C-alpha positions as CSV (number, residue, x, y, z in Angstrom):
1,M,17.4,16.9,-41.5
2,D,18.5,20.3,-40.3
3,L,16.5,22.6,-38.0
4,C,15.6,25.0,-40.7
5,H,14.3,22.5,-43.4
6,V,10.6,22.1,-43.9
7,P,9.6,19.6,-46.6
8,A,7.4,20.8,-49.4
9,S,5.0,17.9,-48.7
10,R,4.3,17.5,-45.0
11,E,2.6,14.2,-44.5
12,K,1.8,13.0,-41.0
13,G,5.1,12.1,-39.2
14,W,7.5,13.9,-41.5
15,Y,9.1,15.4,-38.4
16,L,10.0,12.0,-36.9
17,A,13.2,12.2,-39.0
18,L,14.3,15.1,-36.6
19,M,14.6,12.7,-33.7
20,A,18.2,11.7,-32.8
21,P,18.9,8.0,-32.1
22,N,20.2,6.8,-28.8
23,V,24.0,6.7,-28.6
24,K,24.2,6.2,-24.8
25,G,22.9,2.7,-24.2
26,P,19.8,0.8,-22.8
27,N,19.1,3.0,-19.8
28,Y,18.1,5.8,-22.2
29,A,15.1,6.1,-24.5
30,W,15.5,4.7,-28.0
31,L,14.9,8.1,-29.7
32,D,15.2,11.6,-28.4
33,P,12.6,14.2,-29.5
34,S,14.4,17.3,-28.2
35,R,15.6,18.2,-31.7
36,L,12.0,17.8,-32.9
37,Y,10.9,20.2,-30.2
38,C,13.5,22.8,-31.4
39,H,12.0,22.8,-34.9
40,P,9.1,25.3,-35.0
41,Q,7.1,23.7,-37.9
42,G,8.0,20.2,-36.7
43,L,6.6,20.9,-33.2
44,Q,3.5,22.6,-34.6
45,D,2.7,19.7,-37.0
46,C,3.4,17.1,-34.3
47,V,1.0,18.8,-31.9
48,A,-1.6,19.2,-34.6
49,D,-1.3,15.5,-35.5
50,L,-1.6,14.5,-31.9
51,L,-4.7,16.6,-31.3
52,Q,-6.5,15.9,-34.6
53,P,-8.4,12.8,-33.2
54,F,-9.7,14.8,-30.2
55,Q,-11.2,17.6,-32.3
56,G,-14.6,18.3,-30.8
57,D,-14.0,16.1,-27.7
58,A,-14.6,17.5,-24.2
59,I,-11.1,18.1,-22.7
60,D,-10.8,20.2,-19.5
61,M,-7.1,20.0,-18.9
62,V,-3.9,18.5,-20.4
63,A,-1.5,16.6,-18.2
64,G,2.2,16.0,-19.3
65,I,4.4,13.4,-17.8
66,D,7.8,14.1,-16.3
67,A,9.9,15.3,-18.1
68,M,9.8,15.3,-21.9
69,G,6.0,15.0,-21.8
70,F,6.0,18.5,-20.1
71,I,7.1,20.1,-23.4
72,L,4.6,18.3,-25.7
73,G,1.8,18.5,-23.1
74,A,2.3,22.2,-22.5
75,A,2.3,22.8,-26.3
76,A,-0.9,20.8,-26.6
77,A,-2.5,22.7,-23.7
78,A,-1.6,26.1,-25.2
79,T,-3.1,25.0,-28.6
80,L,-6.3,23.8,-26.9
81,Q,-6.3,26.9,-24.6
82,K,-6.6,24.6,-21.6
83,G,-4.7,24.4,-18.3
84,F,-1.6,22.2,-17.9
85,L,-1.0,19.7,-15.1
86,A,2.5,18.3,-14.5
87,I,2.6,14.7,-13.4
88,R,6.0,14.5,-11.7
89,K,8.5,11.9,-10.5
90,A,8.2,11.7,-6.7
91,G,9.9,14.2,-4.5
92,H,9.6,17.4,-6.6
93,L,6.2,18.7,-5.4
94,C,6.0,20.7,-2.2
95,V,2.2,20.3,-1.9
96,H,-0.2,17.4,-1.0
97,T,0.2,14.7,-3.5
98,E,-1.1,11.3,-4.6
99,A,1.6,8.8,-5.4
100,Q,1.8,5.7,-7.7
101,P,4.7,3.3,-8.0
102,Y,5.6,2.0,-11.5
103,T,8.3,0.4,-13.6
104,D,9.6,2.5,-16.5
105,Y,10.8,1.4,-19.9
106,S,14.3,0.5,-18.6
107,G,13.0,-1.7,-15.9
108,R,13.7,0.7,-13.1
109,D,11.1,1.0,-10.2
110,K,10.0,4.6,-9.7
111,V,7.2,6.6,-8.1
112,M,5.1,9.2,-9.8
113,E,3.0,11.9,-8.1
114,V,0.4,14.5,-8.8
115,R,-0.9,17.4,-6.7
116,T,-4.2,16.4,-5.2
117,D,-6.0,19.7,-5.6
118,A,-5.7,19.9,-9.4
119,V,-7.9,17.0,-10.3
120,S,-11.6,17.2,-9.3
121,P,-14.2,14.5,-9.9
122,G,-15.3,14.4,-13.6
123,L,-12.5,16.6,-14.9
124,R,-11.6,15.3,-18.4
125,I,-7.8,15.1,-18.8
126,L,-5.8,14.4,-21.9
127,L,-2.6,12.6,-20.9
128,V,0.5,13.4,-23.0
129,D,4.0,12.0,-23.0
130,Q,6.8,11.7,-25.6
131,W,6.6,7.9,-25.8
132,V,4.6,4.9,-24.7
133,E,7.1,2.0,-24.8
134,T,6.2,-0.6,-22.2
135,G,3.2,1.5,-20.9
136,G,4.2,1.5,-17.3
137,T,4.7,5.2,-17.0
138,M,1.5,6.1,-18.8
139,R,-0.5,3.5,-16.8
140,A,0.7,5.0,-13.6
141,A,-0.5,8.5,-14.8
142,I,-3.8,7.0,-15.7
143,E,-4.2,5.4,-12.3
144,L,-3.4,8.7,-10.5
145,V,-5.9,10.7,-12.6
146,E,-8.6,8.1,-12.1
147,R,-7.9,7.6,-8.4
148,L,-8.5,11.3,-7.9
149,G,-11.8,11.1,-9.7
150,G,-10.7,12.5,-13.1
151,V,-11.6,11.0,-16.4
152,V,-9.0,10.1,-19.0
153,A,-10.2,11.9,-22.1
154,G,-7.4,10.4,-24.1
155,V,-3.8,9.5,-24.3
156,A,-1.4,11.1,-26.8
157,A,2.3,10.4,-27.5
158,I,4.7,10.8,-30.4
159,C,4.9,7.0,-30.5
160,M,2.8,4.2,-28.9
161,E,4.6,0.9,-29.3
162,N,2.6,-2.3,-29.8
163,S,3.9,-3.7,-26.6
164,E,1.7,-5.5,-24.1
165,G,1.4,-2.3,-22.0
166,G,0.8,-0.1,-25.1
167,K,-1.9,-2.4,-26.3
168,W,-3.6,-2.4,-22.9
169,I,-3.8,1.4,-23.1
170,Q,-5.0,1.5,-26.7
171,E,-7.7,-1.1,-25.9
172,R,-9.1,1.0,-23.1
173,Y,-8.6,4.7,-24.0
174,K,-8.9,6.9,-27.1
175,C,-5.3,7.3,-28.2
176,S,-3.3,9.3,-30.7
177,H,0.3,9.1,-31.9
178,C,2.4,10.4,-34.8
179,V,3.8,7.2,-36.3
180,P,2.3,6.3,-39.7
181,P,1.1,2.7,-39.9
182,R,3.8,1.8,-42.5
183,L,6.5,2.9,-40.0
184,Q,5.0,1.3,-36.9
185,P,6.9,-2.0,-37.2
186,R,10.2,-0.2,-37.4
187,F,9.4,1.8,-34.2
188,D,8.2,-1.3,-32.4
189,Q,11.5,-3.0,-33.2
190,H,13.6,0.1,-32.4
191,Q,15.1,0.4,-35.9
């Protein structure tokens, strides 16, 4: 699919075909959404699909997870007319932070951090990332928000795999993703 094409019928997830498959090996995500983000209608429809389940919900701020979650999260924040909070990989913020170690989808141990002055008790935050594969990265973000007294208003990602970690998140939080049920098994198996 080229970057100008918009299908006449745009069912939920039509834009998933814009994502390029991984050609670099297991240390990289299975699919890359950067081409989807370049497509104006694809990005708009993706954000609309992600936010649809949260219509009418109290959301005070949107938080995006380093790095591709920044793009989708900022687009969601702009659509909702809310502020945006960047949840960063450790070492990038020059202010007081709260840190949380985690293991990412490739099995690497990392640390995530968030500025401590951005989350106040009771603040309702929608967490956004491009993908929830093993759930480790999103779970670390959840722990940071909750440790600072924030409330996770929901979790949104292009895809939420039915992994152990993905199921843990879906059982505890209101979630939204863009993969139609008929395609979910293909995404879970990375096909």
